[in-house]
N, C-alpha and C positions, 0 to 999 in steps of 0.2 A: 564858021567864023572863028578865027583865033581869039581866044580869051586872053586878057591881061590879068595877071594875078599879082597883087601887091602883098609882099611879105613884110611884116613888122617883126622886129627882133631877129632880123635875118641872119645875123652872125651866130645865133644860138643853136642849140641842139635840136629843138623842135622844127625850126624852119629848115635847117640843114637836112633833116630826115624827110621833110616834105619835098624839098627840091630833088632829093634822090628818087622819091616816089614818082615825081612828075617828069623824070628824065624820059625823053622820047615823046612826051605828050605835045599836042599842038597848042602850046601856051607861050606867051611872052611873060617873063618874070621881071618884076620890079621889086626893089628892096629898099625899105626905109631903115637907115642905120644912124645911130647917134654919132659914131666915129668912123668917117669914111676911110681913114687910114687902116682900119681893120677889115676892110671889105675887098681886098685884092682877090681873095679866093672866089668871091661872088662874081667879080668882073671876069675872071678866067672862065667861069661857067657861062658867060654871056648874059649875066643879069645886069639890068640897068639900075645903078645905085643912086639913091638920093639921101642926102644928109637931112636929118630931122628927128623929131621926137613926138610921140603921141600927146604929150602934155603941151605942145605948141601947135595948135590947129593951123596957124598961118603957114607953117612949113610943111604941113601934111597935105595941103590942097594940090600942089603941083604934081607929086608922084601919083596921086589917086585919080588924076584926070585921065580918063580913057573911055572909049565908047562902051565897053563892058568890062568892069573891073570887079574882081572878087578879092577878098582879103583874108589873111590868116595872121593871127597874132598870138605869140607865145604868152603874152599877158592874158589874152582871152582864154587860152587853154588852161592856164593856171587858175583863173577865176572859176572856170567851169569845174575843174577838178576839185576845188575846195568847197563847192556847193553840192557835190553829189555824194 
């Protein structure tokens, strides 16, 4: 079964590296971005782009809807790094 992965902070360095690592994997990528005008490179990669912000849960629901969704957040990566 193909997984759907939702990337937050998708125009940043961490998510870009993750997309590179997932290249060729059997996954559908979705991206949550604050400014869709900065997401053209994501669209060119075939990523489904959604405008939103983690601080606005109402805008986060639509892109996270999928039968099997995993997520990666650069905000989470920073929080983990600062606690280790």
